[in-house]
KOLLUM-990838 format. One record per atom (N, C-alpha, C, CB): residue number from 1; residue in one letter; z, x, y. Coordinates in steps of 0.001 Angstrom, whole numbers. Atoms other than C-alpha are relative to their C-alpha. Glycine has a CB too. Layout:
<rs>
   n res      zz      xx      yy
 NUM   A       Z       X       Y
...
</rs>
This chain:
<rs>
   n res      zz      xx      yy
   1   M     779      64    1245
   1   M   -1608   14646   26969
   1   M     -55    1381    -643
   1   M   -1439    -530     268
   2   N     101   -1292     666
   2   N   -1392   17441   24370
   2   N   -1416     203    -542
   2   N    1037     108   -1139
   3   I    1364    -369     380
   3   I   -4423   19227   23004
   3   I    -514    -822   -1171
   3   I     -62    1469    -347
   4   N     472     748    1159
   4   N   -4544   17344   19712
   4   N    -319   -1449     338
   4   N    1031      49   -1100
   5   K     357    1333    -478
   5   K   -4484   13989   21496
   5   K   -1358      34     694
   5   K    1081    -542     958
   6   A    1287    -151    -679
   6   A   -7369   15243   23624
   6   A   -1132     149   -1016
   6   A      29    1216     947
   7   I    1006    -171    1052
   7   I   -9256   16279   20469
   7   I    -279   -1331    -689
   7   I     464    1050   -1032
   8   R     193    1322     625
   8   R   -8657   12866   18880
   8   R    -759    -945     933
   8   R    1362    -621    -380
   9   K     710     819    -977
   9   K   -9828   11195   22083
   9   K   -1479     361      27
   9   K     614     171    1398
  10   Q    1386    -468      44
  10   Q  -12972   13319   22008
  10   Q    -716    -525   -1245
  10   Q     -47    1538      29
  11   S     585     484    1252
  11   S  -13589   12360   18365
  11   S    -288   -1500      55
  11   S     933     306   -1172
  12   K     201    1441    -121
  12   K  -13143    8649   19111
  12   K   -1156    -317     936
  12   K    1274    -675     496
  13   S    1097     188    -947
  13   S  -15512    8900   22064
  13   S   -1352     271    -673
  13   S     183     921    1223
  14   Y    1233    -337     735
  14   Y  -18139   10557   19837
  14   Y    -360   -1102    -989
  14   Y     161    1343    -745
  15   K     251    1070     964
  15   K  -17759    7850   17177
  15   K    -473   -1275     694
  15   K    1262    -285    -816
  16   R     457    1166    -761
  16   R  -18116    5100   19811
  16   R   -1440     171     449
  16   R     901    -235    1214
  17   F    1380    -281    -404
  17   F  -21262    6785   21065
  17   F    -966    -213   -1161
  17   F    -121    1434     528
  18   L     854     169    1175
  18   L  -22736    6933   17542
  18   L    -149   -1478    -358
  18   L     572     778   -1195
  19   L      27    1420     338
  19   L  -21819    3297   16911
  19   L    -880    -777     964
  19   L    1411    -575       2
  20   S     791     719    -993
  20   S  -23335    2072   20163
  20   S   -1483     340     -99
  20   S     507     312    1396
  21   M    1400    -408     130
  21   M  -26534    4105   19735
  21   M    -633    -578   -1262
  21   M    -108    1526     -13
  22   S     505     571    1252
  22   S  -26923    2933   16134
  22   S    -242   -1501     158
  22   S     993     263   -1156
  23   F     138    1432    -241
  23   F  -26398    -665   17248
  23   F   -1278    -296     795
  23   F    1235    -539     751
  24   V    1204     181    -816
  24   V  -29095    -382   19924
  24   V   -1252     329    -803
  24   V      65     876    1260
  25   F    1163    -442     802
  25   F  -31429    1447   17515
  25   F    -484   -1111    -920
  25   F     358    1250    -836
  26   F     387    1052     943
  26   F  -31379   -1422   14998
  26   F    -204   -1354     677
  26   F    1051    -130   -1082
  27   L     126    1282    -690
  27   L  -31117   -4226   17539
  27   L   -1356    -172     673
  27   L    1095    -140    1028
  28   L    1270      94    -724
  28   L  -34279   -3417   19489
  28   L   -1154    -492    -872
  28   L    -353    1346     582
  29   P    1069     546     863
  29   P  -36685   -3917   16542
  29   P     226   -1470    -345
  29   P     -99     812   -1290
  30   F    -299    1406     286
  30   F  -34893   -7195   15794
  30   F    -498    -899    1129
  30   F    1514    -199    -207
  31   F     472     795   -1139
  31   F  -35607   -8483   19298
  31   F   -1520     -44      61
  31   F     554     565    1305
  32   L    1465     -43      -6
  32   L  -39210   -7355   19062
  32   L    -569    -972   -1021
  32   L    -502    1424    -290
  33   N     430     925    1046
  33   N  -39592   -9280   15826
  33   N     336   -1455     360
  33   N     656     376   -1335
  34   F    -438    1361    -357
  34   F  -37654  -12294   17175
  34   F    -939    -636    1027
  34   F    1439      28     555
  35   Y     881     536   -1048
  35   Y  -39911  -12670   20232
  35   Y   -1480     184    -318
  35   Y     313     664    1323
  36   K    1384    -162     461
  36   K  -43059  -11743   18279
  36   K    -868     780     999
  36   K    -620   -1369    -254
  37   K     723    -828    -966
  37   K  -44066   -9082   20804
  37   K    -609    1211    -719
  37   K     946     460    1155
  38   F     583   -1072     812
  38   F  -46304   -7041   18538
  38   F   -1258     591     629
  38   F    -324    -521   -1388
  39   T    1141    -629    -679
  39   T  -48763   -5807   21160
  39   T     162    1517     -46
  39   T    -119    -496    1477
  40   I     -26   -1467      32
  40   I  -49661   -2122   21322
  40   I    1002     540    1014
  40   I   -1403     575     282
  41   F    -905    -455   -1057
  41   F  -47700   -1753   24571
  41   F    1453     -83    -455
  41   F    -201    -832    1276
  42   Y   -1393     186     387
  42   Y  -44430   -3168   23216
  42   Y     390     881   -1187
  42   Y     254   -1458    -335
  43   V    -283    -841    1164
  43   V  -44662   -1323   19908
  43   V     132    1467     410
  43   V   -1105    -158   -1060
  44   A     -51   -1385    -473
  44   A  -45401    1983   21667
  44   A    1255     253     828
  44   A   -1248     328     827
  45   Y   -1192    -109    -840
  45   Y  -42620    1375   24195
  45   Y    1268      73    -852
  45   Y      80   -1189     966
  46   L   -1150     -10     910
  46   L  -40144     604   21413
  46   L      95    1319    -752
  46   L     -93   -1162    -993
  47   S      12   -1257     753
  47   S  -41203    3685   19469
  47   S     548    1150     842
  47   S   -1425     328    -475
  48   V    -484   -1056    -893
  48   V  -40556    5931   22479
  48   V    1516     -98     168
  48   V    -699     -90    1378
  49   I   -1439     200    -168
  49   I  -37095    4398   23028
  49   I     757     403   -1261
  49   I     300   -1463     350
  50   E    -668    -334    1258
  50   E  -36197    4765   19337
  50   E      70    1512    -210
  50   E    -726    -659   -1176
  51   V      20   -1467     128
  51   V  -37243    8420   19348
  51   V    1024     631     944
  51   V   -1419     558     300
  52   L    -961    -528    -971
  52   L  -35178    9064   22493
  52   L    1436    -223    -463
  52   L    -214    -652    1369
  53   I   -1330     276     540
  53   I  -32150    7424   20861
  53   I     347    1003   -1088
  53   I      77   -1433    -552
  54   L    -238    -968    1080
  54   L  -32518    9641   17790
  54   L     251    1396     548
  54   L   -1187      29    -962
  55   I    -174   -1320    -612
  55   I  -32874   12740   19967
  55   I    1384     131     626
  55   I   -1085     250    1062
  56   S   -1323     -34    -638
  56   S  -29730   11847   21937
  56   S    1114      97   -1040
  56   S     206   -1250     871
  57   I    -995     -72    1077
  57   I  -27799   11345   18681
  57   I      60    1405    -578
  57   I    -325   -1016   -1111
  58   I      55   -1349     561
  58   I  -28963   14694   17320
  58   I     623    1018     953
  58   I   -1449     389    -312
  59   I    -545    -929    -995
  59   I  -28136   16537   20567
  59   I    1517    -125      80
  59   I    -626    -258    1383
  60   S   -1447     228     -77
  60   S  -24693   14935   20765
  60   S     710     514   -1244
  60   S     295   -1489     187
  61   S    -611    -449    1256
  61   S  -23977   15667   17095
  61   S      36    1520     -86
  61   S    -761    -571   -1200
  62   N      23   -1459      18
  62   N  -25030   19305   17470
  62   N    1088     592     890
  62   N   -1363     509     441
  63   K   -1055    -460    -894
  63   K  -22561   19665   20341
  63   K    1394    -286    -553
  63   K    -155    -649    1356
  64   E   -1305     473     446
  64   E  -19757   17861   18528
  64   E     465     620   -1313
  64   E     -33   -1482    -143
  65   L    -398    -325    1362
  65   L  -19814   18918   14886
  65   L     341    1484    -169
  65   L   -1104    -386    -962
  66   L    -477   -1357     250
  66   L  -17778   22007   14052
  66   L    1094     -52   -1052
  66   L     520     666    1307
  67   K   -1005     -96    1050
  67   K  -15884   22758   10843
  67   K     224    1469    -327
  67   K    -431    -793   -1267
  68   F    -290   -1399     336
  68   F  -14154   25962    9826
  68   F    1152      71    -989
  68   F     334     815    1270
  69   E   -1025    -206    1027
  69   E  -11970   27343    7051
  69   E     216    1491    -192
  69   E    -403    -674   -1344
  70   Y    -332   -1400     248
  70   Y  -10159   30644    6605
  70   Y     495     158   -1427
  70   Y    1064     505    1004
  71   K    -415    -238    1373
  71   K   -9800   32023    3094
  71   K    -322    1435    -395
  71   K    -682    -994    -959
  72   N     173   -1349     544
  72   N   -9303   35509    1630
  72   N    -692     959     967
  72   N    -789     -69   -1279
  73   G     539    -940    -975
  73   G  -10084   37406    4798
  73   G   -1323    -386     599
  73   G    -139    1306    -617
  74   K    1284     463    -535
  74   K  -13183   35386    5596
  74   K     163   -1341     706
  74   K   -1044    -117   -1125
  75   L     -12    1245    -763
  75   L  -13780   32635    8120
  75   L   -1378    -643    -135
  75   L     368     251    1510
  76   K    1252     728     165
  76   K  -16435   30081    7219
  76   K     -95   -1063    1084
  76   K     -98    -638   -1415
  77   I     198     942   -1100
  77   I  -17814   28123   10177
  77   I   -1300    -760    -231
  77   I     -23     737    1375
  78   E    1183     849     116
  78   E  -20236   25186    9922
  78   E    -246    -672    1339
  78   E     170   -1060   -1132
  79   I     337     434   -1356
  79   I  -22061   24179   13092
  79   I   -1147   -1003     -19
  79   I    -367    1205     875
  80   G    1085     928    -272
  80   G  -24127   21151   14086
  80   G    -389    -903   -1147
  80   G   -1170     747     414
  81   V     486     981     969
  81   V  -26072   18492   12201
  81   V    -452     667   -1292
  81   V   -1146    -807     596
  82   K     515    -701    1169
  82   K  -27693   21002    9871
  82   K    1100     723    -778
  82   K   -1060     990     423
  83   R   -1131    -704     631
  83   R  -24244   22382    8990
  83   R    -334    1476    -231
  83   R     376    -673   -1343
  84   E     315   -1426      90
  84   E  -25476   25905    9720
  84   E    1282     782    -242
  84   E    -713     499    1289
  85   S   -1218    -675     422
  85   S  -22974   28131    7999
  85   S       7    1466     427
  85   S     159    -106   -1509
  86   V    -206   -1398    -360
  86   V  -21606   31427    9308
  86   V    1251     487    -723
  86   V     131     181    1557
  87   N   -1128    -575     730
  87   N  -19380   33512    7038
  87   N     386    1324     654
  87   N    -350     205   -1508
  88   I    -448   -1154    -770
  88   I  -17364   36017    9024
  88   I    1061     777    -774
  88   I     551    -442    1365
  89   I   -1033    -882     556
  89   I  -15484   38985    7575
  89   I     909     379    1161
  89   I    -625    1289    -705
  90   C    -874     -79   -1182
  90   C  -12496   38947    9905
  90   C     274    1425     465
  90   C    1309    -678    -293
  91   K    -335   -1374    -390
  91   K  -11752   42678    9830
  91   K   -1170     700     700
  91   K     422     804   -1230
  92   K    1173    -569    -647
  92   K  -15296   43329   11144
  92   K    -188    -496    1439
  92   K   -1229    -320    -811
  93   I      93     490   -1372
  93   I  -14759   41364   14365
  93   I     711     978     928
  93   I     611   -1426     126
  94   L    -534   -1020    -890
  94   L  -14226   43826   17221
  94   L     540    -566    1307
  94   L   -1058    1012     297
  95   Y    -371     510   -1324
  95   Y  -13982   41737   20361
  95   Y    -305   -1493      74
  95   Y    -754     769    1124
  96   V     160    1453    -149
  96   V  -13553   38042   21242
  96   V     207    -368    1466
  96   V    1005    -781    -918
  97   D     -81     438   -1389
  97   D  -14226   36515   24640
  97   D    -369   -1481      73
  97   D    -933     854     913
  98   V     417    1385    -212
  98   V  -14754   33024   26061
  98   V    -722    -100    1337
  98   V    1221    -969     -43
  99   E     662     320   -1268
  99   E  -17049   31662   28744
  99   E     358   -1433     348
  99   E   -1563     193     -88
 100   L    -500    1320    -367
 100   L  -15428   28732   30528
 100   L   -1104    -850     599
 100   L    1159     120     980
 101   E     943     939    -577
 101   E  -17424   25643   31415
 101   E     400    -262    1443
 101   E     -51   -1320    -814
 102   E    -312      73   -1429
 102   E  -17658   25474   35187
 102   E       7   -1427     541
 102   E    -992     822     778
 103   S     258    1284    -649
 103   S  -18809   21926   35880
 103   S     983   -1101    -374
 103   S   -1374    -450    -330
 104   R    -856    1053     505
 104   R  -16170   19962   33985
 104   R    1446     166     457
 104   R     -63     -35   -1503
 105   E   -1380     -30    -455
 105   E  -12823   19139   35584
 105   E     871    -725   -1012
 105   E     138    -635    1404
 106   S    -843     582    1029
 106   S  -10253   18565   32867
 106   S    1196     918    -223
 106   S    -794    -218   -1321
 107   K   -1180    -809     315
 107   K   -6781   19722   31844
 107   K    -354    1042   -1056
 107   K    1168    -894    -491
 108   F     440    -906    1061
 108   F   -8370   21268   28730
 108   F   -1490     260     182
 108   F     298    -594   -1421
 109   R    1399    -312    -313
 109   R  -11580   22997   29773
 109   R    -744     461   -1253
 109   R     -79    1086    1094
 110   D     847    -430    1104
 110   D  -14416   23457   27324
 110   D    -471    1431     263
 110   D   -1212    -963    -181
 111   F     436   -1384    -130
 111   F  -15774   26936   26666
 111   F    -871     395   -1190
 111   F    1213     940     115
 112   K     724    -624    1105
 112   K  -18015   29091   24511
 112   K     855    1129    -562
 112   K   -1396     533     464
 113   I    -663   -1146     638
 113   I  -16579   31559   22005
 113   I   -1055    1067    -269
 113   I     732    -422   -1333
 114   I     942   -1110     189
 114   I  -18304   34954   21979
 114   I     703    1085    -809
 114   I    -512     567    1381
 115   M    -592   -1018     873
 115   M  -17599   37402   19165
 115   M    -948    1179    -172
 115   M     352    -601   -1372
 116   L     766   -1232     181
 116   L  -18767   40994   18882
 116   L     442     675   -1292
 116   L     182     959    1213
 117   S    -302    -595    1307
 117   S  -19004   42711   15489
 117   S    -923    1182    -258
 117   S    -140   -1051   -1131
 118   N     881   -1082     432
 118   N  -20386   45848   13882
 118   N    -610    -309   -1371
 118   N     771    1332     -47
 119   S     642     454    1233
 119   S  -21676   43801   10949
 119   S    -720   -1325     267
 119   S    1049    -160   -1150
 120   K     775    1230    -183
 120   K  -24309   41059   10775
 120   K     418   -1080    -977
 120   K   -1481     282    -155
 121   F    -483     923    1028
 121   F  -22691   39400    7724
 121   F   -1145    -752    -695
 121   F     970   -1000     620
 122   N    1173     667     586
 122   N  -26236   38485    6535
 122   N    -152   -1446     506
 122   N     107       4   -1535
 123   N     120    1313    -615
 123   N  -26196   35523    8939
 123   N   -1061      19    1094
 123   N    1349    -451     571
 124   K    1071      88    -995
 124   K  -29196   34451   11003
 124   K     538    -245    1404
 124   K    -969   -1106    -375
 125   K    -536     310   -1320
 125   K  -26960   33253   13841
 125   K     610    1224     686
 125   K    1041   -1094    -115
 126   M    -467   -1251    -603
 126   M  -25648   36786   14356
 126   M   -1198     722     606
 126   M     724     904   -1055
 127   K    1098    -651    -709
 127   K  -27879   38438   16959
 127   K     390    1431     385
 127   K    -390    -811    1258
 128   K    -257   -1378    -384
 128   K  -28230   42111   17753
 128   K     339      76    1482
 128   K   -1209     888    -324
 129   A    -397    -166   -1395
 129   A  -26435   43076   20962
 129   A   -1036     855     722
 129   A    1412     642     105
 130   N    1063    -686    -724
 130   N  -29277   44000   23326
 130   N     357     100    1485
 130   N   -1347    -735    -186
 131   P    -319    -152   -1438
 131   P  -29397   44967   27041
 131   P     119   -1332     738
 131   P   -1063     844     675
 132   E     -72    1306    -660
 132   E  -29996   41319   28053
 132   E    1363    -655    -230
 132   E   -1125    -922    -510
 133   F   -1315     554     328
 133   F  -26830   40217   26267
 133   F    1103     711     780
 133   F     267     108   -1509
 134   I   -1017    -795    -692
 134   I  -24747   43045   27769
 134   I     -36    -284    1502
 134   I    -213    1508    -267
 135   K     137     276   -1427
 135   K  -26122   42301   31244
 135   K     565   -1372     346
 135   K   -1469      86     422
 136   K    -472    1367    -250
 136   K  -25281   38594   30963
 136   K    1513     -86    -113
 136   K    -653    -982    -981
 137   Y   -1445      41     227
 137   Y  -21770   39121   29611
 137   Y     594    1354     388
 137   Y     330    -350   -1492
 138   T    -379   -1315    -517
 138   T  -20619   41974   31801
 138   T    1400     428    -448
 138   T     -69      -5    1515
 139   R   -1358    -378     443
 139   R  -16971   41823   30674
 139   R     -24     629   -1382
 139   R     927   -1226      -7
 140   I     110    -558    1344
 140   I  -18091   42637   27151
 140   I    -552    1426      50
 140   I    -898    -889    -877
 141   A     679   -1294     -90
 141   A  -20069   45668   28355
 141   A     980    1167    -112
 141   A    -769      97    1313
 142   Y    -999   -1081      30
 142   Y  -16936   47808   28866
 142   Y     452     279   -1431
 142   Y    1219    -361     879
 143   H    -459    -172    1381
 143   H  -15686   47203   25314
 143   H   -1150     426    -910
 143   H     630   -1302    -521
 144   Y    1184    -379     785
 144   Y  -19187   47464   23883
 144   Y    -247    1503      91
 144   Y   -1246    -773     487
 145   D     207   -1439    -185
 145   D  -19544   50969   25375
 145   D    1067     811    -734
 145   D       8     352    1494
 146   K   -1076    -692     708
 146   K  -16156   51981   23945
 146   K    -246      18   -1500
 146   K    1342    -658     299
 147   F     283      76    1437
 147   F  -17136   50792   20465
 147   F   -1163     913    -374
 147   F    -313   -1449    -412
 148   R    1152    -870     278
 148   R  -20451   52659   20675
 148   R     396    1471      14
 148   R   -1114    -246    1022
 149   L    -471   -1387     -47
 149   L  -18672   55875   21622
 149   L     776     361   -1261
 149   L     877     224    1236
 150   R    -787    -248    1212
 150   R  -16331   55521   18643
 150   R    -888      95   -1236
 150   R    1038   -1105    -191
 151   K     874      84    1172
 151   K  -19066   54629   16174
 151   K   -1460     -52     439
 151   K     350   -1240    -858
 152   P    1378     -23    -535
 152   P  -22435   55724   17602
 152   P   -1067    -333   -1042
 152   P    -297    1362     586
 153   E     981     280    1058
 153   E  -24125   55239   14222
 153   E     -80   -1491    -341
 153   E     349     792   -1255
 154   D     -49    1429     341
 154   D  -23220   51531   14036
 154   D    -947    -829     857
 154   D    1418    -528     156
 155   E     694    1033    -760
 155   E  -25303   48547   15081
 155   E    1015   -1087     331
 155   E   -1224    -583    -798
 156   F    -960    1023    -425
 156   F  -23512   45787   16977
 156   F    -703   -1348     165
 156   F     690     415    1325
 157   Y     564    1347      -4
 157   Y  -24059   42057   16752
 157   Y     984    -968     659
 157   Y    -339    -460   -1445
 158   Y    -861     987    -649
 158   Y  -22768   38994   18534
 158   Y    -292   -1400    -530
 158   Y    -189      40    1526
 159   L     100    1403     389
 159   L  -22175   35347   17749
 159   L     588    -844    1124
 159   L     735    -274   -1359
 160   I    -478     918   -1031
 160   I  -21850   32570   20334
 160   I     158   -1380    -617
 160   I    -972     -43    1219
 161   I    -269    1346     514
 161   I  -20241   29266   19343
 161   I     271    -919    1184
 161   I    1211       0   -1000
 162   N    -201     936   -1109
 162   N  -20660   26440   21848
 162   N     127   -1443    -471
 162   N   -1143     112     986
 163   A    -168    1350     540
 163   A  -20408   23432   19520
 163   A    1478    -282    -243
 163   A    -807    -172   -1311
 164   G   -1355     367     390
 164   G  -17239   21495   18797
 164   G     885    -532    1097
 164   G     647    1146    -584
 165   G    -837     499   -1078
 165   G  -15939   20629   22248
 165   G    1397     619     -44
 165   G      97   -1516     -73
 166   L   -1384    -485     -24
 166   L  -12141   20899   22323
 166   L     475     519   -1353
 166   L     918   -1102     460
 167   N    -345    -556    1319
 167   N  -12077   21705   18594
 167   N     -43    1526      11
 167   N    -956    -539   -1076
 168   K      72   -1458     -88
 168   K  -12880   25256   19682
 168   K    1355     613     331
 168   K   -1024     414    1049
 169   Y   -1361    -515    -217
 169   Y   -9250   25592   20793
 169   Y     636     355   -1339
 169   Y     876   -1042     755
 170   K    -540    -265    1342
 170   K   -8207   25309   17142
 170   K    -705    1190    -644
 170   K    -143   -1247    -899
 171   L     758   -1104     590
 171   L  -11004   27638   16054
 171   L     420    1330     618
 171   L   -1511    -220     189
 172   L    -391   -1247    -667
 172   L  -10064   30252   18660
 172   L    1385     456    -448
 172   L     -23    -178    1525
 173   D   -1336    -339     491
 173   D   -6428   30111   17543
 173   D     -66     552   -1426
 173   D     918   -1235      49
 174   T     186    -490    1374
 174   T   -7537   30576   13921
 174   T    -605    1397      -1
 174   T    -896    -962    -803
 175   I     603   -1328    -122
 175   I   -9708   33540   14924
 175   I    1064    1020     404
 175   I   -1158     -15    1033
 176   Y   -1060    -898    -480
 176   Y   -6731   35058   16733
 176   Y     956     385   -1134
 176   Y     787    -665    1148
 177   K    -925    -264    1111
 177   K   -4512   34739   13645
 177   K    -680     754   -1144
 177   K     582   -1315    -523
 178   S     725    -566    1145
 178   S   -7233   35911   11233
 178   S    -616    1360     290
 178   S   -1082    -948    -436
 179   C     693   -1247    -349
 179   C   -9093   38687   13059
 179   C     992     932     707
 179   C   -1253    -283     914
 180   V   -1146    -740    -549
 180   V   -6089   40952   13538
 180   V    -397    1332     629
 180   V    1019     247   -1088
 181   Y     432   -1270    -567
 181   Y   -8116   44056   14455
 181   Y    -822    -187    1273
 181   Y    -805     774   -1021
 182   A     862     280   -1150
 182   A  -10078   42361   17240
 182   A     767      89    1312
 182   A    -629   -1381    -137
 183   V    -527      37   -1365
 183   V   -9496   42798   20959
 183   V    -396   -1346     610
 183   V    -544    1210     867
 184   F     259    1306    -611
 184   F   -9202   39481   22840
 184   F      65     119    1523
 184   F    1018   -1061    -508
 185   S      15     -26   -1462
 185   S  -10101   39009   26492
 185   S    1166    -811     555
 185   S   -1338    -545     542
 186   E   -1089     741    -637
 186   E   -7543   37636   28961
 186   E    -276   -1506     -24
 186   E     198     480    1449
 187   D     344    1430      23
 187   D   -9412   34324   29174
 187   D     173    -589   -1389
 187   D   -1438    -213     476
 188   A    -176     478    1376
 188   A   -9426   34022   25380
 188   A    1479    -191    -311
 188   A    -633     986   -1006
 189   V   -1444      99     230
 189   V   -5681   34678   25263
 189   V     579   -1205     748
 189   V     712    1301     447
 190   E    -467    1152    -776
 190   E   -5137   32063   27998
 190   E    -329   -1310    -706
 190   E    -623      11    1398
 191   R     367    1221     744
 191   R   -7026   29457   25928
 191   R     947    -186   -1196
 191   R   -1491      74    -489
 192   I    -902      67    1157
 192   I   -4850   30304   22918
 192   I    1395    -433     448
 192   I      68    1371    -725
 193   K   -1304     405    -540
 193   K   -1682   30010   25039
 193   K       2   -1480     363
 193   K     361     845    1234
 194   T     112    1418    -358
 194   T   -2894   26648   26349
 194   T     120    -868   -1240
 194   T   -1335    -281     719
 195   Y     -59     753    1253
 195   Y   -3373   25442   22784
 195   Y    1409     -11    -580
 195   Y    -975     588   -1015
 196   R   -1319    -113     631
 196   R      29   26684   21626
 196   R    1135    -554     866
 196   R     283    1445    -326
 197   D   -1074     431    -901
 197   D    2032   25678   24709
 197   D     175   -1505      49
 197   D    -263     509    1384
 198   Y    -121    1465     -37
 198   Y    1270   21976   24445
 198   Y     541    -521   -1328
 198   Y   -1368    -655     314
 199   P    -594     502    1234
 199   P    3374   20040   21911
 199   P    -947    -910    -754
 199   P    1285    -735     300
 200   G     777     949     810
 200   G    2034   17904   19097
 200   G   -1092     641    -800
 200   G    -597   -1038     867
 201   Q    1033    -696     760
 201   Q     -31   20558   17364
 201   Q     118    -322   -1491
 201   Q      96    1520     228
 202   V      11     199    1441
 202   V   -1072   20153   13745
 202   V    -364    1300    -663
 202   V    -978   -1117    -410
</rs>
């Protein structure tokens, strides 16, 4: 199976999940009305189930939805249900790393994309690189120290993208082609090679 088939399979699985959850969401009130079970217990029980269904849909959608577009030196990324937008100036990206998902056994492993920049791009999702971040992502610490030595007057910020599932392979490849001044970790390069080595790409 090539990466794009895996992405299409992921998309179909997400759509089936939405369809099934929507079906259950609208079917349960119908049964309640059909059997005339309008006691406080049944209504409260149904309300809890409906809320849990909505929460599961929102959580799944936040993990799944990822759109991006490169244009004129900028990469626009939209994440989650709220379509939170991040506009990245590609030449300001300094370092790109990935954190592989440990628990999932698959030919194409999911991962987080971590980007380090010396600009915040006026985006709320860009966070200031603090000691907690550097301690957690120790591989970034070496490059972070090098960047600070070069530009001690600069502030550094990071962005973590964990939505999109296997769509992040495409995003990482786009980042690699667009952010030409950035340093990429070995794991990030391996993900890009995995994406490019399998046939059937679009």
